[in-house]
N, C-alpha and C positions, 0 to 999 in steps of 0.2 A: 504494500500500500504506500503510495507516494503523497497522499494528500489527506488532511483531516476533513473528511467529507461533511461532517456535521459542525457547522459554525453556529448553530443555535445556542443561545445562552450567552454568547459573547457580547460585550458592550461595544457595538460597532457604531462609530460616529457617522452621521449622514454625510455622504460624499460632497454634497452641495450645501452643507449647512442648512439654513432655513430658506434658501433661495427658491426652492421648488415648491410652489404653492398650488393647492388644488389637485385635481385628478389629471394624470398625463394623457396625452393623445397617443394612441397606439398606431404607429405608422405601419403600413404594409409595403415593405420593400421587396417582397417576394416576386418571382417571375409570374406568378398567377395573377398579379395585379397589373392590368394593361397600362395604368398610369405611369409605371416605372419607365416606359418607353418615351414618355413626354419630358422627362427630366433631361436638361442639358448638362450632363455630368462633367463636361470639360470647360464650363463657364461658371466660375464660382458665384458671381453675382446673380445669374439667372437661376442657378441651382438653389442658392440660399433664399431667393425671393419665392421660389415655388414651395419650399419647406415652410417658410414663415406664413405664406398665404394659406397653406393647409392647416396650420395651427390656428390661425385666426378664424378660419371657417368653422373649425371644430370648437371654438370658444375656449381654447386652452393656451397656456403660456409656455408649456414644455412638453416634450414627447419622448417616446421610447421606440427604439428599433430592436428587434428581437434577436436573441441568441439562437443559433442553429438555423436561421432563416436561409433559404436557398435564394441567391441574388444574382443569378446569371444575367438577367436584363440590366441590372444596375451596374454590373461590371463590364458591360459590352465594349466600352472604349479602352479596356486594358487587356489586350490579347494575351499577354503572358500569363495572366491568371486564368483566363478562359481556356487556353491551351493546356494548362496543367490540370484543369477540372476542379480547381479550388474555389468553389462557389458557395460553400456553407459557412455562414458567419459565425466566428468563434467568440465574439464579444457581445456585450450589451451596449447599444448606443443610447446615450442620454442627450437629447437635443435641448439646448438652452442658448441664451444670448451670448454673443462675443464678450470675452473677458470675465464671464462668471467664474468665481474662484472655486477651486477644489480643495477639500480638506482630507487629510490622511484618515482613512477609516479605522486603522489599527496602528499600533506602534510599528515603526518600520525603519529600515535603512535604505537609502537611495542606492539602488544597484546599478542603474544605467540611465543616462540622459543623452538625448540625441535629437537630430533634425534630419528627416528624410526629405530631400528637396525635389525629388521626382514627382510630378503630378500623379495623383491617384494613390500615393502612399500615405504614411501617417503624418507627415510634417513634423512638428515638435512632439516628442514623446518622452515618457518617464516610466521606468520600471522600479517598483518598490519591492523589497524583500521583507517578508514577515515570518515569524516563527510562532506556531500555535501548538501546544502540547508537544513541544520539542521537535515538531515537524516543520521544515521550511517550505514556504510556497511564495509565489510572486504575483503581484498585481501590475498589470500593464495599462497605461493611460496614453491614448493617442489623440492627435489633432489639437495640440496645445500651443499656446502663445510662446514665442521665443523672444529674447533669450530666456532660458529656464530660470525659475526662482530658487532652485536647489542645485546642489552639487553631489557627485558620486561620493558615497561614504557618509553623507550627512544623516544624522539620526532625526527621526520625526516622532512626535507624540500624537496620539489620536486627537483630531480636531485642529491640527496645525495646517495652515495654508501651504500648499506645495506647488500649485499650478493655477493657470487660468485658461479658459477656452480660447483657442486661436481662430483665425479666419484666413481665407485665401491661401497664400503659400504656407502659412503656419499650420493650416489644416489639411495640407496636401491637396487643396482644391475642393475638398468636400465641404458640405454645409457645416455650420457651427454645432459641434457636439463633442462628446468624449466617447472614445471606444474603450470600454472597461473590459478587461479580460483577465482571467486567472490562469496561471501556469504552474505546473508542478516542478519539482527539482529535476525530474526526468526530462521534461520539455526543455529546460535550460541546458542540461548536460548534453542533450542531443542537438543543440543549436537551432531550436524551433521558436525562439523568442519573438520573431517577427512574423510568424504565421498568423494572419488575421482571418484566414479562410482555410477550409479543409476540403478534401475530396470525399466523395461518397465512401470510398474504400477505407478511409481513415476513421470514419464515424464510430465504429465499434471500440476504438482505442481512446476515445475522448476522456473517460474518467482518469486515465493514467497520465494525461497530458494537459488537457484544457477543460477542467470541470466547470460547471455552471457558475457564471459570475453573479447570478441573482442573490446568492447568499451573502455577498459582500456589499450589496447596494441597499442603503437605507435613505429615506427622505422624510 
């Protein structure tokens, strides 16, 4: 076993503090939704406007994009991912306004900080290392404002601000949101820290590599 599957009972600090008010809008980014073909995924302003418009139409101020959602349509402009067949989303997307702060959900050490500048990637990202019941695991946060607010090796207490949501190049061209993903030590050891999507064949192995991020998300 590589991951403490049960995080119930832990005092997990809300990732967005008290910024997320009311009920979220559940986005459907799956290929079953024909609207995904209307998104201009290579134009940040157009993409962001479409997302904000959908939120406003739903009467919501923030939204959720689901873990394990199949997103072939949404990824159509990134042939490297399509060719590899990695179309199943390994994170939880939390959609909120630009510069909304993020707070450490648990005590952590900053494991990695970076900025992927190629469009379609993470843009600014941070990986935090946690230890629960003597078992290490990692939380990944993508599409963050740069330069980063923290440095590698820095210790964080629960509730400490460590990042803000990015936009445009800082978000890899994606709409304003954070990609929250959990990774086991095995995923890190095998060099899979930047896998945001998986192939169908990989899905049976998810618990050993990328468990559900929902257990770490509070609001």
